[in-house]
N, C-alpha and C positions, 0 to 999 in steps of 0.2 A: 503493499499500500504506499502511496506517495501522497504527502501533503505539502505541496510546493517544493522547496528545496530538501525538505526532510522526507527520508524514506524510513517506513516502518515495516519491521519484519514480525509478523503476528502468527505465532504457533498455538494453534487451536488447544492442543493438550496442555500446554503451560498456561493459556489464558484461563481455561476451565479450572484448573488446579488453583491458581491465584484467585479466582472468584469464589471457590468453595472455601478456601482458608480465610479470605477476608470475611466470609460470612460467619464461619467459626468464631473469628476474632469479635465480631460485632456481638455474637450471642454471649461468649464469655465475658465481654466487657460489660454487657447489660446485667448478666448475673453478679459480676464482681461489685457492680453499683448498687445492687439490692440487698446483698447479704452483708452481715455484721451484728453487732450488739443491737443496733437500732435498725430492725428489717423494714424493707420497703418493697412494695410490689413493682414489678417491671413497668406496669403502666404508670405508676407514679414517678419512677425514673424518668420515663420518657417525657412527661409533662414537665418535670423540673429542667431537663435539658432544653425543652421547647420554650422555657421561660414562663411557664404557668404554674410554678409550684411556688412553695414558700414555707416559713416556719423552719423548724429544726432540721426537717428531711432536706431542705435545699441547702442548708449551711453544711451539713454533713456530706452531701454529695459534690457540691461545688468546690468546697475548701479542702476536703480531705480524699475522698474516694476517687473523684474524677482526676485530680492530679497524679494519684498513684496509678491508676489505670493507663493513663496517657504516658506516663514514664516508663512503664514496662512495655508498652507497645513501641514507643520510639527506640527504646534501648534494644528491644528484640530486632527492630527492623535494621538499626545499625550493625548489630552483631552478625545478622545474616548477611547483610551486603559485604561486611569486612571479610567473612569466611569465603564468599564467592570471589572476592578480588584476590586473596591470597592463594586460594587454589588455581586461580589463572596465573598468577605470577610465578608460584612454584612449580606448575605443569604437574600437580600431584593431587589426588583426591583427598590426601590426608593433610594437605597445606592448611595451616591456620595461624593467627596471630601468636598463639603461645607456642607452636612447633618451631617457628623461626626466631624466637626469642623477643618479639615485639612487646608481648605482654609482661614479661619478665622485666624487660627495660623500663617500661613505663612504671611498673610496681617499684622498682629500685628507686626512681627518682621520687615517687609520691612518698614512700616510707622514709627516705632520708630527709625530705622536707617536713614530714610530721615529726619524727623522732629527734633529728639534729637541729633544724631551724625552727621548728614550732610555727610553720606557716599557716596562713589562711586556707580556706577552701579553694579560692582561686589560685593561690601559689601552688597549692598541691596538685591541682588540675593541670596548671602550666608546666610544672616539673615533670608531671607524668608524660604529657605531650612531648616535651622537648627529649627527654630521656628515651622514649620509645622510638621517636624518629631517628635520633642518633644511633640507636642500637640497631634498627633496621637498616640505616646507611652503612653501618660498619659490616654488618652480615652481607649485605649486597656486595659491597666493594671486595670483601674476602672471597665470596663466592663467584665473582666476575673474573678472577685471576685464571687466565687459560681457557676462557669461554664459560659463561654461567649455564648451570644445569639445575634442574629442580632438586634432584637428589643432593648435589653440593650445597644448595641454598638450605635444604632442611638439616643435612648434617652439621653444617656451620652454626646454624641457628639453635640446634640442640645443645651443642657444646657451649656457646656463648650463653645460652639460658641456665645452663648448669652453674657456670661460673657466677652469674649473676645471683642465682638462688642462693649460693654461700654468702654473697654479701648482704643479701636481705636477712638470712638467718642470723648473721653476726650482728647486724643492726638491731634487730628485734632482741636478741639475748641481752643487749646492753640498755634497752629501753625500759621505762617504767610501766606498770601495769596499765595506767590510762592510756599511754601511747600505744601499747600493744593493742588494746581493746580498739582503739580509733583505727590503726593500721589494718587489723584483720576485718573490720568493718569495711574499710576502703576497698581491700583485696576482693572480699566476697561480694560486696554489693548489697544494697538494702532499698526497700520500698516502704520501710517503716516510718520515714519522716517526710512525707510528700508535701510539695508546696509549688505554687506556680513559678517561683523563682528558679526552680530547677527545670520545669518543664519546658519554659520558653526557649533557652539556649539549646537544649537537646532537640526540640522541635526545629529550630531554625537551622541548625547544622544537618539534620537529617533531610529536611526539606531541600536542601541544597546538594548534598552529596548523593542521595540515593537516585534522584532524576538525572544527575550527572553519570552515575554508573549505569542507569538504564539506556542513556543515550549511547554510551560506548559498550553496549551489552554485547555487540558481536566480538569485541576484543576480550571481554570478560569470560565469554562462553566459548573462547577458541580451544580447539581440542590440543592436547600435548604435542608438540613437535619433535621429531626425531632429532638427536642431536649428533654432533660427530663422535662423541663417546659411544652413544648407542649404536651408531653405525659400525664403529669399529668392533665392538663387542659383538654385533650380529655377524659381521664378517669373520671374526675369529670362530664363531660358533659353526658357521657355514664350513669353514676350512677344516675344523676338526671333525665334522660330520663326514666330509668328503674322505679325509684320511681313514675314517673308520670303515667306510664302504669299500 
């Protein structure tokens, strides 16, 4: 399908799967907005979202439950998009941010900011982004020596992640109980303290990054390409089989 200068590749199976999953997300979101200590019917939740509610129910839905649900949805979308990108970059179905060391690098910067510098939430987030990007750049540069391959990228990422994990463990071993609790909450994530101040930046980033990834979906969905090393390995295998025969 072409819309002016933009060409759209629509896959029926993928489109149907996406619509079904979006429907399930909507159903689960409605359920999450209705359950809790103060229970509401789904019809009441719909009325509140349409601006026809009021009272305690509206305050609970709009100030607590809706920010929590939206945070979970946007975070899930971002995690899914990052997984697809890393699988494409590493040319491996097991490729993910934690496999190539990106996650551990981000955690190292965040925990250092929490334990050593006692930084604010913004400083922790910025440290995580900077150290994560720096770790990814180091892994990429080391893997690009002699020609980048997915296997080399993953192996170097695993090795660097192991080294950074030791740094994290040492830092936490010297931290106070309060800093350890804050650090572990940051590492594991939490939806227990929802607020619109957290939803807005997450939604803004997701609204920019996910459409950009979809626009470059052909690159993201590209199949693994054979490398020179793979070709050499295949040629050696053919030679050995020829000798055996």
